[in-house]
C-alpha positions in Angstrom: -94.2 -19.6 14.3 -91.0 -18.6 16.0 -90.3 -19.9 19.5 -90.3 -17.2 22.2 -86.9 -16.7 23.8 -87.1 -17.5 27.5 -86.1 -14.9 30.1 -84.0 -15.8 33.1 -83.3 -13.8 36.3 -80.1 -15.1 37.8 -79.7 -14.4 41.6 -76.5 -14.9 43.6 -74.5 -13.4 46.5 -71.3 -13.0 44.4 -70.2 -12.0 40.9 -66.6 -11.5 39.8 -65.1 -8.0 39.6 -61.9 -6.6 38.1 -60.4 -6.4 41.6 -61.7 -9.7 42.8 -62.0 -12.0 39.8 -62.3 -15.2 41.8 -65.4 -14.2 43.7 -68.4 -15.9 42.1 -66.5 -16.8 38.9 -68.7 -20.0 38.7 -71.7 -17.7 38.4 -70.1 -15.9 35.4 -69.5 -19.4 33.9 -73.1 -20.4 34.4 -74.3 -17.1 33.0 -72.2 -17.6 29.9 -73.8 -21.1 29.4 -77.3 -19.6 29.7 -76.5 -17.0 27.1 -75.0 -19.6 24.7 -78.1 -21.7 25.2 -80.0 -18.7 23.6 -81.7 -17.4 26.7 -82.1 -13.8 27.8 -80.4 -13.3 31.2 -80.7 -10.5 33.7 -78.7 -10.5 37.0 -79.6 -9.6 40.5 -76.2 -10.1 42.3 -74.2 -8.9 45.2 -71.6 -6.2 44.5 -68.5 -8.3 45.4 -66.0 -5.4 45.2 -65.5 -5.1 48.9 -62.2 -5.3 50.8 -63.2 -4.9 54.5 -65.8 -6.4 56.8 -67.6 -3.0 57.0 -67.8 -2.8 53.2 -68.9 -6.4 53.0 -71.7 -5.7 55.5 -72.9 -2.7 53.5 -72.8 -4.7 50.2 -75.0 -7.4 51.7 -77.4 -4.8 53.2 -77.7 -3.2 49.8 -78.1 -6.6 48.1 -80.9 -7.6 50.5 -82.6 -4.3 49.9 -82.5 -4.7 46.2 -84.0 -8.2 46.4 -86.8 -6.9 48.6 -87.8 -3.9 46.5 -87.4 -5.6 43.1 -90.8 -5.7 41.5 -90.3 -7.6 38.2 -89.9 -11.2 39.4 -93.2 -12.2 37.6 -91.9 -11.0 34.2 -89.3 -13.8 34.0 -90.0 -17.4 32.8 -87.5 -18.7 35.4 -85.8 -17.3 38.4 -82.6 -19.2 38.9 -81.4 -18.9 42.5 -78.0 -19.8 44.0 -77.1 -20.0 47.7 -80.8 -19.6 48.5 -80.2 -19.8 52.3 -78.0 -16.7 52.3 -80.9 -14.3 51.2 -84.1 -16.3 51.5 -85.6 -13.8 54.0 -86.0 -10.8 51.6 -86.9 -13.2 48.8 -89.7 -14.9 50.8 -92.5 -12.4 50.0 -91.8 -12.7 46.2 -91.7 -16.5 45.8 -95.4 -16.8 45.1 -95.1 -14.3 42.1 -92.3 -16.4 40.4 -93.5 -18.6 37.5 -90.8 -21.2 37.8 -88.2 -21.4 40.6 -84.9 -23.2 40.0 -82.6 -23.6 43.0 -79.0 -24.5 42.5 -77.3 -26.2 45.5 -73.5 -25.8 45.9 -71.6 -26.6 49.1 -72.4 -24.6 52.2 -76.2 -24.7 51.7 -76.0 -28.4 52.7 -72.7 -28.7 54.5 -72.5 -25.4 56.5 -69.3 -24.1 58.1 -70.8 -22.3 61.0 -73.7 -22.5 63.5 -75.4 -19.4 61.9 -75.1 -20.9 58.4 -76.6 -24.2 59.7 -79.6 -22.3 61.2 -80.1 -20.3 58.0 -80.1 -23.5 56.0 -82.7 -25.2 58.2 -85.0 -22.2 57.9 -84.6 -21.9 54.2 -85.4 -25.6 53.6 -89.0 -24.9 54.9 -89.6 -22.7 51.9 -88.3 -25.1 49.3 -91.3 -26.8 47.6 -91.2 -30.2 46.0 -92.6 -28.6 42.8 -89.5 -26.5 42.2 -86.6 -27.7 40.0 -83.3 -28.3 41.7 -79.8 -28.4 40.3 -76.8 -30.1 42.1 -73.2 -30.0 40.8 -72.6 -33.7 41.1 -74.4 -37.1 41.7 -72.7 -37.2 45.1 -74.1 -33.8 46.1 -77.6 -34.7 44.7 -77.6 -37.6 47.1 -76.5 -35.4 50.0 -79.3 -32.9 49.3 -82.0 -35.6 49.2 -80.7 -37.1 52.5 -80.7 -33.7 54.1 -84.1 -32.4 52.8 -86.3 -35.5 52.7 -89.3 -33.7 51.2 -87.3 -33.2 48.0 -86.6 -36.8 47.3 -89.2 -37.0 44.5 -88.5 -33.5 43.1 -87.0 -32.9 39.7 -83.2 -32.8 40.1 -80.6 -32.1 37.4 -76.9 -32.8 37.9 -75.0 -30.0 36.2 -71.3 -29.1 36.9 -71.5 -25.4 37.8 -71.1 -24.0 34.3 -68.8 -26.8 33.2 -65.2 -26.5 32.0 -64.4 -24.2 29.0 -62.3 -26.7 27.1 -61.3 -24.0 24.6 -59.7 -22.1 27.5 -58.7 -25.1 29.7 -56.6 -27.1 27.3 -52.9 -28.2 27.2 -50.8 -25.0 26.9 -47.6 -26.1 25.2 -46.4 -22.4 24.9 -46.2 -22.2 28.7 -44.9 -25.7 29.4 -41.6 -25.6 31.3 -38.6 -27.7 30.3 -38.0 -28.3 34.0 -36.7 -31.9 34.5 -38.1 -31.9 38.0 -41.5 -33.3 38.8 -43.8 -30.4 39.5 -46.6 -30.8 42.0 -49.3 -28.1 42.0 -51.6 -27.0 44.8 -54.3 -24.5 43.7 -57.1 -25.0 46.2 -56.2 -22.2 48.7 -54.3 -22.2 51.9 -57.2 -23.4 54.0 -57.6 -26.2 56.5 -60.8 -27.5 54.7 -58.8 -27.7 51.4 -56.1 -29.9 53.0 -53.3 -27.5 53.7 -52.0 -29.6 56.6 -51.9 -32.6 54.2 -49.9 -30.4 51.8 -47.4 -29.6 54.6 -47.0 -33.3 55.4 -46.2 -34.0 51.7 -43.8 -31.1 51.6 -41.9 -32.6 54.6 -41.9 -36.1 53.0 -40.8 -34.9 49.5 -37.9 -32.6 50.2 -36.0 -34.1 47.2 -34.4 -31.7 44.7 -36.2 -33.7 42.0 -39.6 -32.6 43.1 -40.9 -29.0 43.1 -44.1 -27.7 44.5 -46.1 -24.8 42.9 -48.5 -23.2 45.3 -51.0 -20.4 44.7 -50.8 -17.9 47.5 -54.4 -17.3 48.6 -56.8 -18.7 51.2 -58.4 -17.9 54.5 -55.6 -19.6 56.6 -52.7 -17.9 55.0 -51.6 -16.2 58.1 -51.3 -19.4 60.0 -49.5 -21.6 57.5 -47.7 -19.4 54.9 -44.4 -19.0 56.7 -44.2 -22.7 57.3 -44.9 -23.4 53.6 -42.3 -20.9 52.4 -39.6 -22.5 54.6 -39.3 -25.4 52.3 -36.5 -25.0 49.7 -38.4 -26.7 46.8 -41.6 -24.5 47.0 -42.4 -21.9 44.3 -45.2 -19.5 45.4 -47.5 -17.9 42.9 -49.7 -14.9 43.1 -53.4 -15.3 42.4 -54.4 -15.9 38.8 -57.5 -14.7 36.9 -59.6 -17.6 35.8 -58.5 -17.0 32.2 -54.8 -17.3 33.2 -55.1 -20.5 35.2 -54.1 -22.7 32.2 -50.7 -21.1 32.5 -50.4 -22.4 36.0 -51.5 -25.9 35.0 -48.9 -25.8 32.2 -46.2 -25.5 34.9 -47.2 -28.7 36.8 -47.2 -32.4 36.2 -49.9 -33.3 38.7 -52.4 -31.4 40.9 -52.5 -32.4 44.6 -56.1 -31.9 45.7 -56.5 -33.2 49.3 -59.9 -31.5 50.0 -62.0 -32.3 53.0 -65.3 -31.8 51.3 -66.3 -31.0 47.7 -69.6 -30.7 46.0 -67.9 -30.7 42.5 -64.2 -30.1 42.6 -63.9 -27.6 39.7 -60.2 -27.0 40.3 -59.5 -30.7 39.6 -61.7 -30.7 36.5 -60.0 -27.7 35.1 -56.5 -29.2 35.7 -57.6 -32.4 34.0 -59.0 -30.4 31.0 -55.4 -29.0 30.7 -54.1 -32.6 30.6 -52.9 -32.6 34.2 -53.8 -35.7 36.4 -55.2 -35.2 39.9 -54.4 -36.8 43.2 -57.3 -36.6 45.5 -59.6 -38.5 48.0 -61.8 -41.4 46.9 -64.7 -39.4 48.3 -67.1 -36.6 47.6 -67.6 -35.6 44.0 -64.0 -36.5 43.2 -64.6 -40.3 43.5 -66.4 -40.2 40.1 -63.9 -38.2 38.0 -60.6 -39.4 39.4 -60.0 -42.7 37.6 -56.7 -44.4 38.6 -54.2 -44.6 35.8 -56.3 -42.5 33.5 -57.2 -39.1 35.1 -55.0 -39.4 38.3 -54.8 -41.3 41.5 -57.1 -41.5 44.5 -56.7 -42.6 48.1 -58.7 -43.6 51.1 -59.1 -40.4 53.2 -59.9 -42.4 56.3 -56.3 -43.8 56.3 -53.7 -41.4 57.7 -51.3 -40.1 55.0 -52.7 -42.5 52.4 -52.1 -39.9 49.8 -48.4 -40.6 49.8 -49.1 -44.0 48.3 -51.1 -42.3 45.6 -48.2 -39.9 45.0 -45.9 -42.9 44.6 -48.3 -44.4 42.1 -48.2 -41.2 40.1 -44.4 -41.0 40.1 -44.3 -44.5 38.7 -46.8 -43.8 36.0 -45.9 -40.2 35.2 -46.5 -39.3 31.6 -49.1 -42.1 30.9 -52.3 -40.3 32.0 -55.0 -39.1 29.7 -57.5 -37.1 31.7 -59.1 -34.8 29.1 -61.5 -37.4 27.7 -63.5 -37.5 31.0 -64.0 -33.8 30.8 -65.4 -33.7 27.3 -67.8 -36.5 28.1 -69.5 -35.1 31.2 -68.0 -31.9 32.5 -67.5 -29.5 29.5 -69.2 -26.1 29.0 -70.7 -27.5 25.8 -72.3 -30.3 27.8 -73.9 -27.7 30.2 -75.1 -25.5 27.3 -77.0 -28.6 26.0 -78.4 -29.2 29.4 -79.6 -25.6 29.8 -81.4 -25.7 26.4 -83.4 -28.7 27.8 -84.0 -27.3 31.3 -85.0 -23.8 30.3 -87.0 -24.7 27.2 
């Protein structure tokens, strides 16, 4: 007798659009993995095609309304929920009708960035049952979740890296590799205080040499505050935003990725760079502490020591050309790895 194909309802408050391909691109990656695992997937997602606060408010109102009036939750074998705290209120009355609830934690649902987000998180935790299945993007974040929500300590947890890295897309791109003799340092996290933009500026001041060039992608919520200062350095090359499928072209232009993040539940930017053969310099903390292996996939530093990343940079400059970061990706962070996981989780 043929095994019945499981049906999944995927819920999230973002999904990439033509105009805004970076919004929720991790959800598209997760959806692709679910489909490759042989599952039937329907989406209930926010329309992310907004460009003003008013349009965003309307998009969220419409999203909440759709969650509230949706009547088919019980028809799915699993309802796979991301960022639960953002829309738990309209979802509350439907939870008892769902056969199996899977909640995927990311970043802000445990480490909020505002008072309102923190209040929403605390209220949403009350609705999370120990019988649900939970997914965390890294071992580090799984520990953070269990510390924060003590009633989930004995729940079923799976560590799965947010759709994983598509190693067919994110691979060394010799066609785009530059013949530049300078050492090229990349920064792709966004011009944002929480992504370490002030650390980037310190590194720019320290390495003004004509032998080092910085490639920086021009996006992020603190652009207005820092952009002019960044552009004032003579050895900076600014890049427009890239679609996800074009990011390997950016990684081909750099020798190392500088990733001085202040908090990271996974660190997908670093993983994608490594998959393209680019080592990463980042803190010996958060999820990064597991995948940055000194001398192999990059260099890490003690973030509690001021400007310790400069020593890591010096280590990289000494060992440049000797790193082999791709093996770590294939073992634990690839898309193929996630597809195998999903076949098991949603069987």
